[in-house]
C-alpha positions, -999 to +999 in steps of 0.1 A: +887-513-697+889-482-719+868-499-746+840-506-720+840-470-709+838-458-744+809-481-753+789-472-722+772-440-737+765-460-769+748-488-750+728-462-729+715-445-760+707-478-777+686-488-747+668-455-748+661-459-785+647-494-781+626-482-752+612-453-772+605-476-802+585-500-779+565-471-764+556-459-799+548-493-813+513-505-820+518-535-796+525-511-767+494-491-776+473-523-775+486-534-741+482-501-724+445-492-724+425-467-706+422-469-668+394-493-657+366-482-634+371-498-600+337-515-603+347-534-635+364-563-617+335-572-594+311-568-623+332-592-645+334-616-615+296-617-612+292-624-649+319-651-647+303-668-616+269-668-633+284-684-664+302-710-643+268-719-628+254-722-663+284-744-674+279-768-645+241-767-648+237-753-612+203-737-613+203-727-577+237-709-578+227-692-610+193-681-597+209-665-567+230-643-590+199-629-608+186-594-601+150-590-590+143-575-625+157-606-642+137-629-620+105-611-628+113-610-666+122-647-669+098-675-658+110-704-638+108-726-669+130-702-689+157-701-662+157-739-658+159-744-696+188-720-697+207-739-671+199-774-684+231-787-700+233-823-709+263-818-732+297-805-722+297-767-724+321-737-722+318-699-725+339-669-735+335-635-720+346-605-740+357-570-728+328-554-711+316-518-715+301-495-690+265-488-701+259-464-673+270-461-638+265-494-620+257-513-652+280-533-675+274-553-706+297-581-715+297-599-749+296-637-744+298-668-765+281-699-751+296-731-766+277-763-761+273-798-776+310-806-778+308-844-780+314-868-808+276-874-814+266-838-811+279-809-832+294-780-814+271-750-812+282-714-806+257-688-795+267-652-795+249-630-769+256-605-741+251-605-704+241-574-684+253-570-648+240-544-624+252-531-591+227-540-564+244-528-533+277-524-515+299-540-542+272-566-549+265-574-585+237-593-601+228-605-636+200-583-650+197-600-684+202-636-693+224-642-723 
């Protein structure tokens, strides 16, 4: 019993040292980033929904997620060509950045052609998402 009581302060200081080392470590610095803007999550969600439509070749769902500016800039043929996916496809979305209030840019990688007859192709691009109303977001630039 006396040994446990004697070791209690040593254990407490050991826990404190380990905690301080963790807080000062590079790994802790990487996991604790700056606070996100509350609009980041819905903007990321809009980008993700749009790319899910691309992945499944769903032109209608993808077109609904386009801003009026994007619809004017891209012809119907360009939009349909973008969504036409004969081969299996996937995508990656990187960490977005706030370009200006109500506008985010997300780096994306579009991966297509992953079959045994077709070589896998990776296309690096970005997607711009803009706030169009009360927590509504739309894609303003196709990747």
